[in-house]
C-alpha positions as CSV (number, residue, x, y, z in Angstrom):
1,M,7.3,71.4,72.7
2,A,6.4,73.3,75.8
3,V,7.7,76.9,76.1
4,N,7.7,78.7,79.4
5,S,6.8,82.3,79.8
6,R,10.4,83.6,79.8
7,Q,11.2,81.7,76.6
8,L,8.0,83.0,75.0
9,A,9.0,86.6,76.0
10,H,12.4,86.2,74.3
11,L,10.9,84.8,71.2
12,N,8.4,87.6,71.0
13,E,11.2,90.2,71.4
14,M,13.0,88.6,68.4
15,G,9.7,88.8,66.4
16,I,9.2,85.1,66.3
17,T,5.5,84.1,66.5
18,L,4.7,80.8,68.1
19,W,1.9,78.7,66.9
20,Q,0.4,76.4,69.4
21,R,-2.2,73.7,68.8
22,K,-5.1,74.3,71.0
23,A,-6.7,71.3,72.6
24,I,-10.3,71.4,71.5
25,T,-12.7,69.6,73.7
26,S,-16.2,69.4,72.3
27,Q,-19.0,68.4,74.6
28,P,-21.9,66.8,72.9
29,A,-25.0,69.0,73.0
30,K,-27.4,68.0,75.7
31,I,-30.5,66.9,73.9
32,K,-33.6,66.9,76.0
33,Q,-34.9,63.3,76.0
34,Q,-38.3,63.1,74.5
35,L,-40.2,60.8,76.7
36,P,-43.5,59.6,75.2
37,L,-46.5,60.3,77.3
38,L,-49.3,57.9,78.0
39,I,-52.5,58.9,76.3
40,T,-56.1,58.0,76.7
41,K,-59.0,58.5,74.4
42,E,-61.1,60.1,77.1
43,A,-58.5,62.7,78.0
44,L,-58.2,63.8,74.4
45,I,-61.7,63.8,73.0
46,N,-62.9,66.2,75.7
47,Q,-60.4,68.9,74.7
48,R,-61.6,71.4,72.2
49,I,-58.2,71.9,70.6
50,Y,-58.0,68.2,69.8
51,V,-61.3,68.2,68.1
52,D,-60.3,71.4,66.1
53,I,-57.0,69.7,65.0
54,I,-58.7,66.5,63.9
55,Q,-61.3,68.5,61.9
56,S,-58.6,70.6,60.2
57,L,-57.0,67.3,59.2
58,Q,-60.4,66.3,57.8
59,L,-60.5,63.2,60.0
60,S,-63.2,61.9,62.2
61,L,-62.8,60.1,65.6
62,V,-63.5,56.7,64.0
63,D,-60.4,57.3,61.7
64,I,-58.1,57.4,64.6
65,T,-56.6,54.4,66.4
66,F,-55.5,55.1,70.0
67,E,-52.4,53.3,71.0
68,K,-50.7,53.5,74.4
69,Y,-48.1,56.1,73.5
70,H,-49.4,57.5,70.2
71,L,-52.3,58.1,67.9
72,D,-52.4,56.4,64.5
73,L,-54.0,58.9,62.1
74,G,-53.5,56.7,59.0
75,L,-50.9,58.8,57.1
76,F,-48.9,59.5,60.2
77,N,-48.6,58.8,64.0
78,W,-48.9,61.6,66.6
79,K,-46.8,61.2,69.7
80,F,-47.1,63.5,72.8
81,T,-43.9,64.1,74.7
82,D,-42.5,66.3,77.4
83,S,-40.7,68.3,74.6
84,D,-41.3,72.0,74.2
85,Q,-41.5,72.1,70.4
86,V,-43.3,70.6,67.5
87,S,-41.6,68.3,64.9
88,F,-42.5,66.0,62.0
89,E,-40.1,63.3,60.9
90,D,-40.6,59.9,59.3
91,S,-44.4,60.2,59.3
92,Q,-44.4,60.9,63.0
93,L,-45.8,64.1,64.5
94,I,-44.2,64.9,67.9
95,T,-45.7,67.6,70.1
96,P,-46.1,68.6,73.7
97,T,-49.4,67.8,75.3
98,L,-52.5,69.4,74.0
99,L,-52.8,71.4,77.2
100,E,-49.3,72.9,76.5
101,I,-50.2,73.6,72.9
102,S,-53.5,75.3,73.9
103,K,-51.6,77.7,76.2
104,S,-48.9,78.7,73.7
105,V,-49.5,80.8,70.7
106,T,-46.0,79.9,69.5
107,L,-46.7,76.1,69.6
108,K,-50.1,76.6,67.8
109,K,-48.3,78.5,65.1
110,Q,-45.6,75.9,64.8
111,L,-48.2,73.2,64.5
112,W,-50.2,75.0,61.9
113,Q,-47.0,75.8,59.8
114,L,-45.9,72.2,60.1
115,F,-49.3,71.0,58.8
116,N,-49.0,73.4,55.9
117,K,-45.4,72.5,55.1
118,H,-46.1,68.7,54.9
119,N,-49.5,69.2,53.2
120,L,-51.4,67.5,56.0
121,I,-54.3,69.9,55.6
122,T,-56.2,71.0,52.5
């Protein structure tokens, strides 16, 4: 039942509190689409951070299979996206590019903590 401002004023003067249902409209959170980036072996093996990460995982370059959009590291796949964070779900490591990781202390820290959390390094 709709009440106009005059009626609401009269009800308030009589001490009657009105309860109104508020229409709640929830917008779904905008999730940044994680687009997989094309990778090449040549682009990765020349980056020092890549070599350091592979060594920390106790892998060698022959242990890695280069696919079009991810690296197959045996126990998990590594996908590079345009994301700004590091995640690990369903045996899939998702990170920004190595260039972005190398420029960010926060991303390096997240990656290291993720490796420790999931016992990926010994």
